[in-house]
N, CA and C atoms as an extended XYZ file, in Angstrom:
579
Properties=species:S:1:pos:R:3:atomname:S:1:resname:S:1:resid:I:1 pbc="F F F"
N         5.512       -1.175      -22.507 N   UNK     1
C         4.735       -0.090      -21.976 CA  UNK     1
C         5.099        0.207      -20.515 C   UNK     1
N         5.239       -0.851      -19.699 N   UNK     2
C         5.601       -0.652      -18.293 CA  UNK     2
C         6.983       -0.037      -18.153 C   UNK     2
N         7.886       -0.440      -19.042 N   UNK     3
C         9.234        0.111      -18.971 CA  UNK     3
C         9.213        1.609      -19.288 C   UNK     3
N         8.367        2.014      -20.220 N   UNK     4
C         8.229        3.451      -20.521 CA  UNK     4
C         7.672        4.196      -19.313 C   UNK     4
N         6.697        3.575      -18.626 N   UNK     5
C         6.127        4.188      -17.436 CA  UNK     5
C         7.195        4.332      -16.346 C   UNK     5
N         8.033        3.337      -16.210 N   UNK     6
C         9.135        3.378      -15.242 CA  UNK     6
C        10.081        4.542      -15.557 C   UNK     6
N        10.473        4.674      -16.808 N   UNK     7
C        11.381        5.754      -17.194 CA  UNK     7
C        10.695        7.120      -17.078 C   UNK     7
N         9.405        7.172      -17.388 N   UNK     8
C         8.641        8.407      -17.228 CA  UNK     8
C         8.621        8.815      -15.748 C   UNK     8
N         8.401        7.832      -14.855 N   UNK     9
C         8.380        8.111      -13.413 CA  UNK     9
C         9.737        8.602      -12.938 C   UNK     9
N        10.799        7.993      -13.426 N   UNK    10
C        12.148        8.458      -13.074 CA  UNK    10
C        12.333        9.918      -13.483 C   UNK    10
N        11.879       10.242      -14.680 N   UNK    11
C        12.039       11.617      -15.168 CA  UNK    11
C        11.192       12.601      -14.367 C   UNK    11
N        10.013       12.171      -13.916 N   UNK    12
C         9.101       13.057      -13.187 CA  UNK    12
C         9.457       13.200      -11.708 C   UNK    12
N        10.404       12.408      -11.214 N   UNK    13
C        10.756       12.450       -9.788 CA  UNK    13
C        11.256       13.825       -9.368 C   UNK    13
N        11.807       14.580      -10.288 N   UNK    14
C        12.313       15.914       -9.957 CA  UNK    14
C        11.251       16.998      -10.137 C   UNK    14
N        10.099       16.625      -10.628 N   UNK    15
C         9.027       17.591      -10.860 CA  UNK    15
C         8.532       18.159       -9.524 C   UNK    15
N         8.177       19.429       -9.470 N   UNK    16
C         7.719       20.044       -8.212 CA  UNK    16
C         6.496       19.356       -7.588 C   UNK    16
N         5.675       18.700       -8.406 N   UNK    17
C         4.473       18.044       -7.873 CA  UNK    17
C         4.663       16.551       -7.585 C   UNK    17
N         5.872       16.044       -7.763 N   UNK    18
C         6.111       14.607       -7.606 CA  UNK    18
C         5.724       14.103       -6.215 C   UNK    18
N         6.085       14.827       -5.189 N   UNK    19
C         5.767       14.384       -3.826 CA  UNK    19
C         4.263       14.408       -3.582 C   UNK    19
N         3.577       15.342       -4.153 N   UNK    20
C         2.118       15.406       -3.990 CA  UNK    20
C         1.452       14.203       -4.649 C   UNK    20
N         1.932       13.840       -5.834 N   UNK    21
C         1.386       12.665       -6.502 CA  UNK    21
C         1.665       11.407       -5.697 C   UNK    21
N         2.859       11.319       -5.154 N   UNK    22
C         3.216       10.162       -4.323 CA  UNK    22
C         2.285       10.085       -3.106 C   UNK    22
N         2.062       11.209       -2.442 N   UNK    23
C         1.166       11.246       -1.277 CA  UNK    23
C        -0.252       10.851       -1.679 C   UNK    23
N        -0.709       11.356       -2.818 N   UNK    24
C        -2.063       11.046       -3.283 CA  UNK    24
C        -2.213        9.558       -3.573 C   UNK    24
N        -1.244        8.976       -4.264 N   UNK    25
C        -1.309        7.550       -4.592 CA  UNK    25
C        -1.278        6.712       -3.322 C   UNK    25
N        -0.424        7.065       -2.364 N   UNK    26
C        -0.373        6.340       -1.087 CA  UNK    26
C        -1.702        6.466       -0.349 C   UNK    26
N        -2.317        7.638       -0.425 N   UNK    27
C        -3.594        7.885        0.241 CA  UNK    27
C        -4.706        7.014       -0.339 C   UNK    27
N        -4.889        7.058       -1.662 N   UNK    28
C        -5.992        6.309       -2.270 CA  UNK    28
C        -5.747        4.800       -2.257 C   UNK    28
N        -4.490        4.379       -2.226 N   UNK    29
C        -4.200        2.950       -2.174 CA  UNK    29
C        -4.670        2.342       -0.863 C   UNK    29
N        -4.685        3.108        0.200 N   UNK    30
C        -5.084        2.571        1.507 CA  UNK    30
C        -6.592        2.439        1.655 C   UNK    30
N        -7.343        2.971        0.693 N   UNK    31
C        -8.790        2.907        0.831 CA  UNK    31
C        -9.515        2.410       -0.431 C   UNK    31
N        -8.945        2.615       -1.619 N   UNK    32
C        -9.659        2.240       -2.844 CA  UNK    32
C        -8.781        1.669       -3.953 C   UNK    32
N        -7.679        2.318       -4.245 N   UNK    33
C        -6.851        2.050       -5.423 CA  UNK    33
C        -6.096        0.723       -5.295 C   UNK    33
N        -6.056       -0.103       -6.362 N   UNK    34
C        -5.418       -1.415       -6.239 CA  UNK    34
C        -3.892       -1.439       -6.357 C   UNK    34
N        -3.264       -0.391       -6.862 N   UNK    35
C        -1.820       -0.418       -7.108 CA  UNK    35
C        -1.088        0.207       -5.919 C   UNK    35
N        -0.128       -0.524       -5.317 N   UNK    36
C         0.598        0.019       -4.159 CA  UNK    36
C         1.519        1.182       -4.542 C   UNK    36
N         1.754        2.097       -3.609 N   UNK    37
C         2.580        3.271       -3.901 CA  UNK    37
C         4.041        2.936       -4.154 C   UNK    37
N         4.457        1.724       -3.837 N   UNK    38
C         5.846        1.309       -4.084 CA  UNK    38
C         6.213        1.464       -5.552 C   UNK    38
N         5.214        1.333       -6.422 N   UNK    39
C         5.434        1.444       -7.860 CA  UNK    39
C         5.930        2.844       -8.226 C   UNK    39
N         5.523        3.841       -7.453 N   UNK    40
C         5.982        5.209       -7.672 CA  UNK    40
C         7.153        5.531       -6.744 C   UNK    40
N         7.096        5.024       -5.520 N   UNK    41
C         8.151        5.288       -4.535 CA  UNK    41
C         9.522        4.808       -5.030 C   UNK    41
N         9.581        3.596       -5.536 N   UNK    42
C        10.874        3.025       -5.949 CA  UNK    42
C        11.556        3.845       -7.040 C   UNK    42
N        10.883        4.156       -8.153 N   UNK    43
C        11.564        4.966       -9.170 CA  UNK    43
C        11.960        6.352       -8.662 C   UNK    43
N        11.128        6.931       -7.791 N   UNK    44
C        11.477        8.250       -7.257 CA  UNK    44
C        12.730        8.158       -6.392 C   UNK    44
N        12.840        7.103       -5.593 N   UNK    45
C        14.041        6.922       -4.757 CA  UNK    45
C        15.267        6.655       -5.614 C   UNK    45
N        15.073        5.931       -6.718 N   UNK    46
C        16.201        5.680       -7.619 CA  UNK    46
C        16.654        6.959       -8.316 C   UNK    46
N        15.695        7.792       -8.670 N   UNK    47
C        16.042        9.035       -9.360 CA  UNK    47
C        16.672       10.053       -8.424 C   UNK    47
N        16.231       10.093       -7.165 N   UNK    48
C        16.725       11.068       -6.187 CA  UNK    48
C        17.026       10.355       -4.866 C   UNK    48
N        18.118        9.577       -4.785 N   UNK    49
C        18.431        8.851       -3.547 CA  UNK    49
C        18.588        9.778       -2.343 C   UNK    49
N        18.986       11.028       -2.590 N   UNK    50
C        19.152       11.978       -1.494 CA  UNK    50
C        17.810       12.322       -0.838 C   UNK    50
N        16.705       12.053       -1.525 N   UNK    51
C        15.373       12.333       -0.986 CA  UNK    51
C        14.604       11.061       -0.622 C   UNK    51
N        15.254        9.936       -0.652 N   UNK    52
C        14.570        8.655       -0.436 CA  UNK    52
C        13.834        8.609        0.902 C   UNK    52
N        14.467        9.058        1.972 N   UNK    53
C        13.826        9.004        3.287 CA  UNK    53
C        12.643        9.972        3.356 C   UNK    53
N        12.787       11.098        2.713 N   UNK    54
C        11.668       12.052        2.653 CA  UNK    54
C        10.487       11.428        1.917 C   UNK    54
N        10.756       10.757        0.790 N   UNK    55
C         9.696       10.099        0.038 CA  UNK    55
C         9.015        9.018        0.879 C   UNK    55
N         9.788        8.287        1.659 N   UNK    56
C         9.198        7.264        2.534 CA  UNK    56
C         8.269        7.911        3.552 C   UNK    56
N         8.660        9.057        4.075 N   UNK    57
C         7.811        9.786        5.016 CA  UNK    57
C         6.515       10.247        4.364 C   UNK    57
N         6.621       10.747        3.135 N   UNK    58
C         5.439       11.184        2.390 CA  UNK    58
C         4.492       10.006        2.184 C   UNK    58
N         5.057        8.866        1.810 N   UNK    59
C         4.243        7.656        1.605 CA  UNK    59
C         3.572        7.230        2.906 C   UNK    59
N         4.313        7.265        3.998 N   UNK    60
C         3.772        6.834        5.286 CA  UNK    60
C         2.614        7.734        5.717 C   UNK    60
N         2.799        9.034        5.612 N   UNK    61
C         1.735        9.973        5.999 CA  UNK    61
C         0.515        9.796        5.093 C   UNK    61
N         0.736        9.755        3.783 N   UNK    62
C        -0.378        9.578        2.848 CA  UNK    62
C        -1.122        8.284        3.081 C   UNK    62
N        -0.386        7.208        3.291 N   UNK    63
C        -1.002        5.906        3.507 CA  UNK    63
C        -1.781        5.857        4.821 C   UNK    63
N        -1.234        6.461        5.863 N   UNK    64
C        -1.921        6.473        7.162 CA  UNK    64
C        -3.202        7.292        7.082 C   UNK    64
N        -3.153        8.436        6.418 N   UNK    65
C        -4.375        9.227        6.236 CA  UNK    65
C        -5.392        8.457        5.394 C   UNK    65
N        -4.916        7.743        4.399 N   UNK    66
C        -5.797        6.905        3.579 CA  UNK    66
C        -6.417        5.773        4.384 C   UNK    66
N        -5.653        5.251        5.357 N   UNK    67
C        -6.209        4.216        6.242 CA  UNK    67
C        -7.382        4.792        7.021 C   UNK    67
N        -7.265        6.056        7.432 N   UNK    68
C        -8.373        6.724        8.106 CA  UNK    68
C        -9.601        6.807        7.206 C   UNK    68
N        -9.391        7.125        5.921 N   UNK    69
C       -10.506        7.148        4.977 CA  UNK    69
C       -11.103        5.745        4.837 C   UNK    69
N       -10.256        4.735        4.762 N   UNK    70
C       -10.750        3.357        4.687 CA  UNK    70
C       -11.611        3.016        5.894 C   UNK    70
N       -11.171        3.444        7.086 N   UNK    71
C       -11.950        3.202        8.306 CA  UNK    71
C       -13.308        3.896        8.205 C   UNK    71
N       -13.319        5.145        7.708 N   UNK    72
C       -14.586        5.885        7.560 CA  UNK    72
C       -15.500        5.178        6.559 C   UNK    72
N       -14.927        4.694        5.462 N   UNK    73
C       -15.736        3.953        4.486 CA  UNK    73
C       -16.369        2.743        5.156 C   UNK    73
N       -15.587        2.010        5.939 N   UNK    74
C       -16.122        0.835        6.624 CA  UNK    74
C       -17.150        1.179        7.677 C   UNK    74
N       -16.927        2.258        8.414 N   UNK    75
C       -17.818        2.626        9.517 CA  UNK    75
C       -19.079        3.342        9.032 C   UNK    75
N       -18.958        4.173        8.007 N   UNK    76
C       -20.078        5.026        7.604 CA  UNK    76
C       -20.666        4.622        6.244 C   UNK    76
N       -19.806        4.222        5.322 N   UNK    77
C       -20.256        3.946        3.953 CA  UNK    77
C       -20.134        2.471        3.580 C   UNK    77
N       -20.206        1.593        4.570 N   UNK    78
C       -19.979        0.173        4.288 CA  UNK    78
C       -20.996       -0.396        3.310 C   UNK    78
N       -22.259       -0.049        3.490 N   UNK    79
C       -23.307       -0.624        2.642 CA  UNK    79
C       -23.144       -0.236        1.175 C   UNK    79
N       -22.619        0.935        0.909 N   UNK    80
C       -22.471        1.359       -0.486 CA  UNK    80
C       -21.053        1.112       -0.990 C   UNK    80
N       -20.085        1.802       -0.457 N   UNK    81
C       -18.711        1.722       -0.967 CA  UNK    81
C       -17.966        0.496       -0.424 C   UNK    81
N       -18.064        0.258        0.877 N   UNK    82
C       -17.317       -0.840        1.502 CA  UNK    82
C       -17.651       -2.197        0.926 C   UNK    82
N       -18.931       -2.489        0.793 N   UNK    83
C       -19.359       -3.771        0.204 CA  UNK    83
C       -18.816       -3.925       -1.221 C   UNK    83
N       -18.868       -2.824       -1.971 N   UNK    84
C       -18.384       -2.870       -3.345 CA  UNK    84
C       -16.897       -3.213       -3.393 C   UNK    84
N       -16.091       -2.579       -2.541 N   UNK    85
C       -14.644       -2.851       -2.526 CA  UNK    85
C       -14.384       -4.306       -2.139 C   UNK    85
N       -15.074       -4.795       -1.108 N   UNK    86
C       -14.903       -6.200       -0.701 CA  UNK    86
C       -15.316       -7.135       -1.832 C   UNK    86
N       -16.377       -6.769       -2.552 N   UNK    87
C       -16.829       -7.574       -3.685 CA  UNK    87
C       -15.774       -7.597       -4.797 C   UNK    87
N       -15.194       -6.438       -5.094 N   UNK    88
C       -14.166       -6.351       -6.132 CA  UNK    88
C       -12.997       -7.287       -5.812 C   UNK    88
N       -12.627       -7.385       -4.534 N   UNK    89
C       -11.514       -8.245       -4.138 CA  UNK    89
C       -11.949       -9.669       -3.836 C   UNK    89
N       -13.246       -9.950       -3.982 N   UNK    90
C       -13.742      -11.313       -3.835 CA  UNK    90
C       -13.766      -11.838       -2.411 C   UNK    90
N       -13.912      -10.971       -1.428 N   UNK    91
C       -13.880      -11.426       -0.035 CA  UNK    91
C       -15.127      -11.014        0.746 C   UNK    91
N       -16.174      -10.621        0.047 N   UNK    92
C       -17.379      -10.127        0.719 CA  UNK    92
C       -18.014      -11.192        1.612 C   UNK    92
N       -18.215      -12.405        1.105 N   UNK    93
C       -18.864      -13.462        1.877 CA  UNK    93
C       -18.017      -13.864        3.076 C   UNK    93
N       -16.751      -14.085        2.850 N   UNK    94
C       -15.863      -14.517        3.925 CA  UNK    94
C       -15.676      -13.440        4.988 C   UNK    94
N       -15.825      -12.179        4.598 N   UNK    95
C       -15.653      -11.079        5.537 CA  UNK    95
C       -16.562      -11.251        6.744 C   UNK    95
N       -17.803      -11.620        6.501 N   UNK    96
C       -18.765      -11.742        7.595 CA  UNK    96
C       -18.398      -12.863        8.560 C   UNK    96
N       -17.721      -13.886        8.053 N   UNK    97
C       -17.319      -15.008        8.902 CA  UNK    97
C       -16.259      -14.604        9.920 C   UNK    97
N       -15.406      -13.669        9.563 N   UNK    98
C       -14.334      -13.279       10.482 CA  UNK    98
C       -14.577      -11.949       11.183 C   UNK    98
N       -15.675      -11.296       10.860 N   UNK    99
C       -15.942       -9.967       11.442 CA  UNK    99
C       -15.908      -10.009       12.967 C   UNK    99
N       -16.418      -11.076       13.564 N   UNK   100
C       -16.432      -11.193       15.019 CA  UNK   100
C       -15.019      -11.246       15.587 C   UNK   100
N       -14.143      -11.975       14.931 N   UNK   101
C       -12.771      -12.155       15.434 CA  UNK   101
C       -11.847      -11.001       15.073 C   UNK   101
N       -12.251      -10.166       14.134 N   UNK   102
C       -11.369       -9.124       13.617 CA  UNK   102
C       -10.850       -8.208       14.720 C   UNK   102
N       -11.711       -7.773       15.606 N   UNK   103
C       -11.285       -6.838       16.637 CA  UNK   103
C       -10.329       -7.454       17.641 C   UNK   103
N       -10.430       -8.750       17.866 N   UNK   104
C        -9.504       -9.413       18.786 CA  UNK   104
C        -8.070       -9.361       18.255 C   UNK   104
N        -7.919       -9.503       16.960 N   UNK   105
C        -6.590       -9.539       16.352 CA  UNK   105
C        -6.390       -8.417       15.342 C   UNK   105
N        -7.251       -7.403       15.403 N   UNK   106
C        -7.230       -6.336       14.411 CA  UNK   106
C        -5.889       -5.649       14.270 C   UNK   106
N        -5.254       -5.313       15.382 N   UNK   107
C        -3.963       -4.622       15.298 CA  UNK   107
C        -2.934       -5.488       14.581 C   UNK   107
N        -2.967       -6.805       14.832 N   UNK   108
C        -2.011       -7.718       14.194 CA  UNK   108
C        -2.297       -7.836       12.694 C   UNK   108
N        -3.584       -7.892       12.355 N   UNK   109
C        -3.967       -7.973       10.945 CA  UNK   109
C        -3.542       -6.703       10.209 C   UNK   109
N        -3.748       -5.550       10.839 N   UNK   110
C        -3.334       -4.279       10.223 CA  UNK   110
C        -1.821       -4.253       10.049 C   UNK   110
N        -1.086       -4.703       11.052 N   UNK   111
C         0.386       -4.725       10.954 CA  UNK   111
C         0.830       -5.624        9.799 C   UNK   111
N         0.233       -6.801        9.697 N   UNK   112
C         0.606       -7.741        8.641 CA  UNK   112
C         0.268       -7.172        7.266 C   UNK   112
N        -0.945       -6.664        7.115 N   UNK   113
C        -1.363       -6.127        5.817 CA  UNK   113
C        -0.574       -4.876        5.440 C   UNK   113
N        -0.196       -4.087        6.421 N   UNK   114
C         0.542       -2.858        6.135 CA  UNK   114
C         1.954       -3.097        5.634 C   UNK   114
N         2.529       -4.240        5.971 N   UNK   115
C         3.916       -4.504        5.595 CA  UNK   115
C         4.044       -5.439        4.391 C   UNK   115
N         2.989       -6.169        4.099 N   UNK   116
C         3.049       -7.191        3.045 CA  UNK   116
C         2.225       -6.770        1.827 C   UNK   116
N         2.225       -7.607        0.771 N   UNK   117
C         1.415       -7.283       -0.413 CA  UNK   117
C        -0.093       -7.510       -0.220 C   UNK   117
N        -0.537       -7.890        0.974 N   UNK   118
C        -1.969       -8.047        1.217 CA  UNK   118
C        -2.632       -6.691        0.956 C   UNK   118
N        -3.735       -6.661        0.194 N   UNK   119
C        -4.388       -5.375       -0.110 CA  UNK   119
C        -4.815       -4.645        1.166 C   UNK   119
N        -4.182       -3.525        1.422 N   UNK   120
C        -4.368       -2.777        2.664 CA  UNK   120
C        -5.777       -2.206        2.788 C   UNK   120
N        -6.368       -1.839        1.653 N   UNK   121
C        -7.697       -1.224        1.686 CA  UNK   121
C        -8.750       -2.162        2.258 C   UNK   121
N        -8.622       -3.455        2.021 N   UNK   122
C        -9.582       -4.425        2.563 CA  UNK   122
C        -9.534       -4.385        4.091 C   UNK   122
N        -8.337       -4.305        4.630 N   UNK   123
C        -8.164       -4.286        6.083 CA  UNK   123
C        -8.638       -2.965        6.682 C   UNK   123
N        -8.366       -1.849        6.023 N   UNK   124
C        -8.794       -0.565        6.592 CA  UNK   124
C       -10.321       -0.453        6.586 C   UNK   124
N       -10.954       -0.914        5.524 N   UNK   125
C       -12.412       -0.885        5.463 CA  UNK   125
C       -13.003       -1.845        6.493 C   UNK   125
N       -12.418       -3.025        6.610 N   UNK   126
C       -12.890       -3.997        7.615 CA  UNK   126
C       -12.736       -3.427        9.018 C   UNK   126
N       -11.693       -2.646        9.242 N   UNK   127
C       -11.472       -2.035       10.562 CA  UNK   127
C       -12.640       -1.131       10.943 C   UNK   127
N       -13.094       -0.335       10.009 N   UNK   128
C       -14.233        0.540       10.287 CA  UNK   128
C       -15.530       -0.222       10.411 C   UNK   128
N       -15.715       -1.224        9.546 N   UNK   129
C       -16.966       -1.996        9.544 CA  UNK   129
C       -17.137       -2.821       10.813 C   UNK   129
N       -16.030       -3.261       11.394 N   UNK   130
C       -16.121       -4.094       12.601 CA  UNK   130
C       -15.958       -3.292       13.881 C   UNK   130
N       -15.708       -1.991       13.739 N   UNK   131
C       -15.600       -1.144       14.923 CA  UNK   131
C       -14.240       -1.170       15.599 C   UNK   131
N       -13.197       -1.565       14.870 N   UNK   132
C       -11.848       -1.500       15.432 CA  UNK   132
C       -11.551       -0.043       15.773 C   UNK   132
N       -10.914        0.176       16.877 N   UNK   133
C       -10.578        1.536       17.286 CA  UNK   133
C        -9.764        2.228       16.194 C   UNK   133
N       -10.170        3.434       15.786 N   UNK   134
C        -9.389        4.146       14.768 CA  UNK   134
C        -7.981        4.474       15.264 C   UNK   134
N        -7.811        4.636       16.570 N   UNK   135
C        -6.480        4.893       17.124 CA  UNK   135
C        -5.580        3.684       16.901 C   UNK   135
N        -6.128        2.486       17.120 N   UNK   136
C        -5.364        1.251       16.891 CA  UNK   136
C        -5.009        1.136       15.416 C   UNK   136
N        -5.988        1.394       14.545 N   UNK   137
C        -5.735        1.327       13.106 CA  UNK   137
C        -4.633        2.289       12.693 C   UNK   137
N        -4.735        3.540       13.118 N   UNK   138
C        -3.756        4.546       12.707 CA  UNK   138
C        -2.372        4.255       13.274 C   UNK   138
N        -2.309        3.820       14.543 N   UNK   139
C        -1.011        3.487       15.143 CA  UNK   139
C        -0.358        2.313       14.425 C   UNK   139
N        -1.135        1.267       14.169 N   UNK   140
C        -0.591        0.098       13.460 CA  UNK   140
C        -0.213        0.463       12.031 C   UNK   140
N        -0.964        1.366       11.416 N   UNK   141
C        -0.643        1.810       10.056 CA  UNK   141
C         0.671        2.571       10.020 C   UNK   141
N         0.856        3.467       10.969 N   UNK   142
C         2.108        4.238       11.018 CA  UNK   142
C         3.302        3.296       11.149 C   UNK   142
N         3.189        2.327       12.058 N   UNK   143
C         4.309        1.406       12.299 CA  UNK   143
C         4.561        0.518       11.087 C   UNK   143
N         3.508       -0.154       10.593 N   UNK   144
C         3.714       -1.131        9.522 CA  UNK   144
C         4.012       -0.479        8.180 C   UNK   144
N         3.253        0.549        7.831 N   UNK   145
C         3.505        1.206        6.557 CA  UNK   145
C         4.835        1.959        6.591 C   UNK   145
N         5.116        2.604        7.719 N   UNK   146
C         6.399        3.287        7.860 CA  UNK   146
C         7.561        2.318        7.709 C   UNK   146
N         7.456        1.152        8.371 N   UNK   147
C         8.524        0.152        8.270 CA  UNK   147
C         8.716       -0.291        6.822 C   UNK   147
N         7.616       -0.517        6.146 N   UNK   148
C         7.704       -0.970        4.755 CA  UNK   148
C         8.325        0.094        3.855 C   UNK   148
N         7.806        1.317        3.919 N   UNK   149
C         8.283        2.357        3.010 CA  UNK   149
C         9.705        2.801        3.336 C   UNK   149
N        10.042        2.867        4.607 N   UNK   150
C        11.413        3.251        4.970 CA  UNK   150
C        12.401        2.148        4.610 C   UNK   150
N        11.991        0.893        4.716 N   UNK   151
C        12.865       -0.203        4.297 CA  UNK   151
C        13.170       -0.084        2.806 C   UNK   151
N        12.142        0.135        2.013 N   UNK   152
C        12.337        0.311        0.568 CA  UNK   152
C        13.273        1.497        0.303 C   UNK   152
N        13.007        2.609        0.976 N   UNK   153
C        13.799        3.820        0.751 CA  UNK   153
C        15.258        3.632        1.152 C   UNK   153
N        15.493        3.012        2.298 N   UNK   154
C        16.870        2.798        2.768 CA  UNK   154
C        17.616        1.869        1.813 C   UNK   154
N        16.962        0.789        1.406 N   UNK   155
C        17.618       -0.139        0.476 CA  UNK   155
C        17.932        0.542       -0.857 C   UNK   155
N        17.001        1.326       -1.355 N   UNK   156
C        17.254        2.010       -2.623 CA  UNK   156
C        18.284        3.117       -2.481 C   UNK   156
N        18.322        3.733       -1.318 N   UNK   157
C        19.335        4.771       -1.096 CA  UNK   157
C        20.731        4.145       -1.017 C   UNK   157
N        20.816        2.994       -0.361 N   UNK   158
C        22.119        2.333       -0.200 CA  UNK   158
C        22.573        1.633       -1.478 C   UNK   158
N        21.639        0.968       -2.153 N   UNK   159
C        21.994        0.147       -3.308 CA  UNK   159
C        21.296        0.618       -4.579 C   UNK   159
N        20.979        1.891       -4.632 N   UNK   160
C        20.188        2.435       -5.726 CA  UNK   160
C        20.761        2.229       -7.109 C   UNK   160
N        22.019        2.587       -7.293 N   UNK   161
C        22.594        2.495       -8.635 CA  UNK   161
C        22.672        1.049       -9.125 C   UNK   161
N        23.163        0.099       -8.306 N   UNK   162
C        23.143       -1.294       -8.782 CA  UNK   162
C        21.717       -1.805       -9.015 C   UNK   162
N        20.773       -1.375       -8.181 N   UNK   163
C        19.390       -1.810       -8.362 CA  UNK   163
C        18.790       -1.184       -9.622 C   UNK   163
N        19.166        0.037       -9.906 N   UNK   164
C        18.676        0.694      -11.117 CA  UNK   164
C        19.197       -0.048      -12.350 C   UNK   164
N        20.455       -0.423      -12.319 N   UNK   165
C        21.014       -1.203      -13.435 CA  UNK   165
C        20.299       -2.546      -13.566 C   UNK   165
N        20.014       -3.181      -12.412 N   UNK   166
C        19.297       -4.456      -12.406 CA  UNK   166
C        17.892       -4.279      -12.990 C   UNK   166
N        17.198       -3.216      -12.587 N   UNK   167
C        15.861       -2.938      -13.124 CA  UNK   167
C        15.918       -2.679      -14.621 C   UNK   167
N        16.902       -1.908      -15.048 N   UNK   168
C        17.024       -1.611      -16.475 CA  UNK   168
C        17.260       -2.883      -17.288 C   UNK   168
N        18.018       -3.798      -16.718 N   UNK   169
C        18.385       -5.013      -17.437 CA  UNK   169
C        17.299       -6.082      -17.377 C   UNK   169
N        16.622       -6.215      -16.241 N   UNK   170
C        15.660       -7.308      -16.039 CA  UNK   170
C        14.274       -6.773      -15.667 C   UNK   170
N        13.867       -5.696      -16.284 N   UNK   171
C        12.612       -5.055      -15.915 CA  UNK   171
C        11.419       -6.001      -16.058 C   UNK   171
N        11.354       -6.744      -17.134 N   UNK   172
C        10.232       -7.656      -17.376 CA  UNK   172
C        10.103       -8.710      -16.287 C   UNK   172
N        11.207       -9.325      -15.938 N   UNK   173
C        11.203      -10.359      -14.907 CA  UNK   173
C        10.819       -9.776      -13.538 C   UNK   173
N        11.355       -8.630      -13.212 N   UNK   174
C        11.048       -7.992      -11.930 CA  UNK   174
C         9.581       -7.573      -11.885 C   UNK   174
N         9.056       -7.062      -12.985 N   UNK   175
C         7.643       -6.694      -13.053 CA  UNK   175
C         6.768       -7.922      -12.866 C   UNK   175
N         7.154       -9.019      -13.502 N   UNK   176
C         6.409      -10.272      -13.345 CA  UNK   176
C         6.428      -10.734      -11.888 C   UNK   176
N         7.585      -10.671      -11.247 N   UNK   177
C         7.698      -11.085       -9.836 CA  UNK   177
C         6.844      -10.189       -8.939 C   UNK   177
N         6.850       -8.888       -9.211 N   UNK   178
C         6.034       -7.954       -8.425 CA  UNK   178
C         4.549       -8.263       -8.611 C   UNK   178
N         4.146       -8.531       -9.851 N   UNK   179
C         2.739       -8.868      -10.125 CA  UNK   179
C         2.352      -10.160       -9.414 C   UNK   179
N         3.267      -11.129       -9.401 N   UNK   180
C         2.993      -12.387       -8.705 CA  UNK   180
C         2.810      -12.148       -7.207 C   UNK   180
N         3.632      -11.273       -6.621 N   UNK   181
C         3.472      -10.933       -5.205 CA  UNK   181
C         2.139      -10.235       -4.947 C   UNK   181
N         1.757       -9.354       -5.839 N   UNK   182
C         0.496       -8.631       -5.691 CA  UNK   182
C        -0.681       -9.603       -5.766 C   UNK   182
N        -0.664      -10.483       -6.751 N   UNK   183
C        -1.728      -11.485       -6.881 CA  UNK   183
C        -1.703      -12.420       -5.678 C   UNK   183
N        -0.501      -12.759       -5.219 N   UNK   184
C        -0.380      -13.584       -4.009 CA  UNK   184
C        -1.011      -12.911       -2.809 C   UNK   184
N        -0.874      -11.597       -2.730 N   UNK   185
C        -1.508      -10.852       -1.640 CA  UNK   185
C        -3.018      -10.978       -1.683 C   UNK   185
N        -3.588      -10.914       -2.879 N   UNK   186
C        -5.039      -11.077       -3.006 CA  UNK   186
C        -5.456      -12.491       -2.608 C   UNK   186
N        -4.654      -13.472       -2.981 N   UNK   187
C        -4.958      -14.857       -2.614 CA  UNK   187
C        -4.884      -15.030       -1.097 C   UNK   187
N        -3.887      -14.426       -0.466 N   UNK   188
C        -3.770      -14.516        0.990 CA  UNK   188
C        -4.990      -13.890        1.665 C   UNK   188
N        -5.447      -12.755        1.140 N   UNK   189
C        -6.656      -12.136        1.702 CA  UNK   189
C        -7.832      -13.083        1.564 C   UNK   189
N        -7.982      -13.681        0.411 N   UNK   190
C        -9.085      -14.629        0.168 CA  UNK   190
C        -8.974      -15.788        1.155 C   UNK   190
N        -7.759      -16.271        1.376 N   UNK   191
C        -7.533      -17.410        2.272 CA  UNK   191
C        -7.749      -17.028        3.731 C   UNK   191
N        -7.247      -15.843        4.147 N   UNK   192
C        -7.398      -15.391        5.536 CA  UNK   192
C        -8.837      -15.051        5.857 C   UNK   192
N        -9.486      -14.417        4.908 N   UNK   193
C       -10.846      -13.967        5.159 CA  UNK   193
C       -11.785      -15.095        4.841 C   UNK   193
C-alpha cells in the first residue's frame, strides 16, 4: 500500500496543485498533523529534480507559517487544543516540568526539533504556551526547517536517479527505517520533556 502511495505521489508531482498540497501538509505538520512533509517532498523532488529547490522553499514557508499556528495554539488555545496535542504525544505531564526552562533554551529546542524527527508541533505549541517570543520561534523555524528541507532537496537533486532506483528496490526497508526514526523522535520528545 505504501509503495502505491509513493508511486501515486510521484505521478501527482506534476499536477498543478502539487505545490499547494505540499505547502498545506508542511503547514499542518508544524501544528497538528503527525506525518512530516518529507514524505511528500522526497517523491516530488525525485519526480521533478529541476524543481527540488522550489519545493524545499514551499516546505519551509508552509512549515514556518504552521509554526506560527502552533504558537497561537499554545498561547491562546492551550487548554483545549494544546493540551490535547500534548496528550496525544504522551508528554502532557512532563511538559509542565520543563515549562520554566523552555524559554531559556527555547531557540535551541526549536532548532533541534526543526531539523530532526522530533515532532515539531509539540515544540511550536510549547513555544506559545510558555511565552517564547514568536519572533524567536519563527526565526529558528526558518533556519532549522529550511536547512532540513533544502538538504533533502539538494541531495535528491544531485543523487535523485540512483536514490529513486534504491527506493524502488528497497522501499519496504527504507519505509521501516523512516518509521523507526519517526518513533525515535517521539521517544526523544518523551525523554527530553
